N, C-alpha and C positions, 0 to 999 in steps of 0.2 A: 502492500501498500503506499502511495507517493501522501507527502505530507502528516505523516503522522504526529496525531496530537496528544500527548498523557497526560493527565493531570494528576497528580498524589495529594491527597485531602489529610492531614497528622493534627498530632492532638497539642502538643508540647514540642519545643525547641529538643533535639535528640532525637526523636520520633523520625523521622529521616532518614538518618543513619542506619539507626538498627534494624529499618522493618522495608527490605523494598530498596536497599540504597544503592545494591548492587547493579539491579535491575534499571533503574533509575538512569543511572554511570552507562551501561549497555546501550540505552538508547538517544541518550545525547550523545554518543559518539558514530550513532548508526544515523543522525540527521534529524532524530526526531527533536518536534518542541515540546519539553517535560518540564511542567510548572508547578510549585508545590506550594500548596495552600497551608500554613500554620493556623488553629485556632485560638491558641492560648499565646500566654508570654512566657509564661512556665514560673508565672511567680510565687507559687508555694511550694516549690522543688526544694530537693535539701541537698545536701555536698556530699556527693557519693564515691568524689576521690580522696580515702584518706590521706592519702600523700598529702593535701592541700589544707593546711592548717591557720591559714588565715584572711578568708575570704569574708566579706565584709558582705552579710546576709543580704541589708537594706541596699546594696549596688547590684544585689542578685537578677532581676530583670534586665539591667543593661549589661549585664556580663553573659547571659545566656544568650540575648541577643546581638552578640559579638562572634560570642561562640558558633552560633546559628552563622551567621554569613559564613564563618572559615569554612563549614561545612558544605555549605552550598556550593562556597569555589572547589571543594572538591568534588563533590558530585557533579557539577558543574548544571546545575540547573537553570534554565532559559531566563524563568523570573521565578519573583516568590511574590504571593501574598498573605497579607495578615487580617485575620477577622477582627483579633482585637478584644478576644472575650477575655476575661480572665480564669486563672488555674483554679478548679475547685479544689485541689489539694487531692492527695489520695485515701479515701477512705475505702475499705474492704465491706463494709456495711455502706449502700449508698444511704440505709436510715439518719448516717452521723454525716452527712454533709452539713454544713454549717449556715443557716438562712443568708440570704445575701445575695448581693451583684456575682455571680460565678456563674460558670460557662454552664455546668450542672442544672444551673435554676433559672436559666435564663430562655426567653418567653424562645419558642423553638423557630417562629420566621424572623428573630430577629438577626441573629448567623445564621439560618438556611438564604435569606433575603440577599445578603453579602452575597453566598457564596453562592446561589443560583446567577445574580449579575456577574461575577467570575466564570461561568461554565457558559452564560451569552458570549461572552466577551473572548474567550479561548478558546471555546469551540471543540472539546474534546470528545475523539471517539471512543477514549476507555477512560474511567476515571478508578484508582486505587485509593479504598479504606479501609475500614477496619470489620471484619465480619461484626454478626449484633451483640455480641459478650464483647466488643470491644477486642475480641483478642486475649485480655485477662481484664480483670475487674475493676479498672480503674473508672472511675464515675466519666471523665472527660473521653476516654477510649468509645467506652459507652454512645456517648452523645455524639461524639464525632460520625458515628454510622449512621444515628439519627438524625444527622442537620444534613448530613450527605444526601440519604433518601430524598429527605423533605426537598435541597435543593432541587434534586435532577428531577425532581414531579414540577415542582416551579419553574424551573429553565425550560421546559416543554410547555407548557403550560399558553396559552395567546392570550390567555385572560388574567394570568397573574400578573400582579401588578410589581414588575420588574426590570430594571434599566436592560436595553438592547432586544434584539430578536430574538424569537423562541429556538432553543437547541435541545434535540433530543440526542442523550450519551447513548450511542449502540451499546456498551458494555461496561459494567460495574465490578469489581472484584474485590475480595480481601485478600490482604497482606498477613501471612501467619509465619509466627517465628517457632519453629522447635515443637511441629506438630510430631505425634507418637513416633509414625516411620523415621521421622529425621531425627530424634533424639537417641533412640535404640541405636541406629545406622551407626551415628558418629560415637557411641557408647561404646557398640561393640568395635568399631577400630580402635579406640583409644587401648583398650586390653589387648587387642591381637598385636597391636604394635609397641606392646610392655611399658604404657604410660598409665600410670593412672586417671581415670574417669573423674570429670567433675560433673558428673550427671548420675553420678554412683546412689546420692543420696536421695537427691531428687524421684530417680525410677522407683525406688524401694518406698517411697512416700505416697500417701492415697490422694493421688493428682487427679481429683475430678474431670471429667469429661470436657473439653470446649468445644465453641461453635466450629471451629474450625477442623478439628476431631471428626465431625458429623458432617459435613457440609462437602458438597463436589468439590474435587481439584477443580480448576478449570484452565489451571497454567501452570506450568512447572521448566521455569528460565535458567538455562543455561549459561550463569553469569560466575565462573572461575577466575575468567582474566581481567572482572572488575573487583575480588575480593581486597584488592590495594586499595581502591580509590574508596570501597564502604568503611577498611579500614581507617583511613585517614580522614575520613568523616567523622568516626566515631572517637576518634583520638582528637580532636579539634573542642568536641564538647566535654572539653576537662573537668568540670565541676561533676557532670554526672556520669561518668564515664571512666572507670579505675582500670589503669592498663595491665595491671595483674590481674583482673579479675576474669567473669566466666566468658566477655568477649574474646580472650584471647589467650582460653587455655587450649585450644586445641591447635597444634601446628598447620600453618596454611595448605600444606602438601599434602597432610591429610586429608582435610575435609576438603581438598579440591578433587581427590580421589575417590573419596566417600559421598560425598554431599551437594556438587558442584551446582544445586541449583536453589532459586529462592521460588518456591511455594505460592500460589494463587486460590483462593477458593471463590466459587461463583456465588453472585448474588443477586444479579440482574442481567440476561436471564440466567437461574436458579439450576438452569443445566446447559453443557458445553458439547453439542455433540464432536462427535471423533475426539473426547478430550482426555488425557490432559493434553493441552495444547504447548506447544513449546514457543509459542510466541503471543503476546499481549494481544496483538492484532491482526491475528490469521482467522480468515474470514471473514474479515469485516469488506 
């Protein structure tokens, strides 16, 4: 397909680097227009890199914005849009999200209307977002899915009060991280190579099924050649990514030989003929 246009919608700065980053970089290098939308500023994030001991938390929003700019440069996104919603904070129980103006509490059509206008302007054939449960139960990830799907509907509705001409998105997929098959394959590869597996305790635990484990895999994109770009983007998020932690626990040669793909589940349409595809744009 000529003139490929991909829109990826993420909850916080750093999500664009930990979920589907190598795929984004691959399509950038193929000449596609690849646009990032970040829903919140990550204001409620914590410093997850223990090596950083002097971060002024009052400056965290501006720090995370600068980290995002560096990650965007590493991946090569064509453009970036910010919806400007406030981070809701991590709450495993959604009932514990505090009252007030945050993304979780925002009237749905406020961010969805903004995103719908972006969709009409950018005219993507494919959108990448999260599965309905957010991929993991962070309120902002769940809300990102809800906002994205509402925005897709608004963008295509000629009667919707949204700037721009109506645009219908052909395919919406959900990005996944460590689905069951991926996790087990990497675990076994590490043990076979004589390395301790960083996933040992994770696999022993009572890991509840996620939507991504139950949904149809729409595409599995081969991206081993772009792992270095993903890693550079991850490292740009210095406050959020521990360079000695989980993301870098597996040698890249083992990862490339065992699981050189990024996987995406089908959201709309919910089933992909002849899937899983090796290209997010296949058949469009």
